[in-house]
C-alpha positions, 0 to 999 in steps of 0.5 A, spaced: 548 524 497 541 518 498 546 513 501 548 518 507 541 520 507 540 513 506 544 511 513 542 517 516 535 514 517 536 506 518 540 509 524 535 513 526 530 508 526 535 502 529 535 508 535 528 510 535 523 505 532 516 507 531 511 504 533 508 498 530 514 499 525 521 495 523 524 497 516 532 495 514 536 493 507 535 487 505 542 484 504 548 489 503 543 492 498 542 501 503 537 503 496 531 496 497 529 494 504 523 490 507 519 494 512 514 490 516 507 493 520 504 490 525 496 490 524 494 497 529 490 494 535 483 498 533 483 496 525 481 490 522 489 487 521 489 487 529 493 481 529 497 480 521 505 482 520 505 485 513 511 485 509 512 492 506 519 493 499 520 500 499 526 500 493 530 508 494 530 513 488 538 514 487 535 523 488 532 520 494 530 524 499 528 529 494 524 524 490 520 520 494 520 513 495 513 513 491 508 508 487 509 506 480 507 511 475 499 511 474 496 516 467 492 520 472 486 521 467 485 513 469 487 513 476 481 519 477 477 518 470 478 511 467 479 507 475 472 506 475 472 503 467 477 499 468 475 497 475 467 495 471 472 492 465 476 487 470 469 485 473 465 483 467 472 479 465 472 475 472 464 474 471 464 473 464 470 467 464 467 464 471 473 464 475 470 467 482 463 467 484 464 474 487 470 478 484 470 482 491 471 476 495 478 477 492 478 484 487 479 485 481 487 486 479 488 491 475 495 492 472 494 490 466 489 497 465 492 502 470 500 500 472 506 501 469 512 501 472 515 497 478 512 499 484 518 503 489 513 502 496 509 496 496 506 491 500 507 485 498 503 482 504 496 482 500 491 487 504 484 488 502 484 496 503 480 501 498 487 504 498 492 500 497 491 494 490 493 487 488 500 490 487 501 492 494 501 499 491 500 504 495 495 511 494 497 515 500 500 522 499 505 524 501 508 519 496 505 523 491 504 529 491 505 532 498 512 529 499 518 533 502 525 532 503 524 533 511 519 527 510 522 520 513 522 512 513 519 512 520 513 518 517 512 513 511 510 507 516 508 511 520 503 514 514 502 508 512 499 505 519 495 511 520 492 509 513 491 502 516 487 505 521 483 509 518 483 508 510 481 514 505 475 512 500 476 518 496 483 517 493 481 510 492 486 504 488 480 501 489 474 503 487 470 497 489 474 497 495 472 504 497 465 503 496 464 496 500 467 501 505 462 508 505 456 503 504 457 497 509 461 497 513 460 491 516 462 487 511 468 490 509 471 489 516 469 483 515 473 482 509 479 484 511 480 482 517 478 475 513 483 478 508 489 479 516 487 472 518 489 468 511 495 472 509 498 476 514 498 470 520 502 466 518 
């Protein structure tokens, strides 16, 4: 079932690709795709080319090509604690003058498992962490078998244009987005130039 559905989605994508996105299998593996997303013009990611890795589960489309399992208690209640621990650790090591310039990799604290949809290009964004994991409702509780990878890619593009700071993977960036939008946009543009403009 999954391979037939994935093949159909590939044909549909080739026939009618979503705006500013493309995707297809890596080598001959129909369950592993790479997508390319062009940074939306009306965002600080404009001009960037972002690579996204997609791994389909064997029971796709009944289960989404989703990110890693995150303990909900860690994500919601304790993420700030883990973020602060990471910032303190960075500060104590003296490895960076400003930890927000390249935010803390919290994978050791909160993320377990392999990511099945993830940015491979570094992105400064409140809903995308340093591992490339994406916090997007349709990759979690809002998934429906009626959704397609094309719609997922369009939703990711929309997330680049309109972040959701109220459901962040990176609370420090969400705080910056809410309290100092100019600094957030400047940092996002800087990362786009550094990592997504080749």
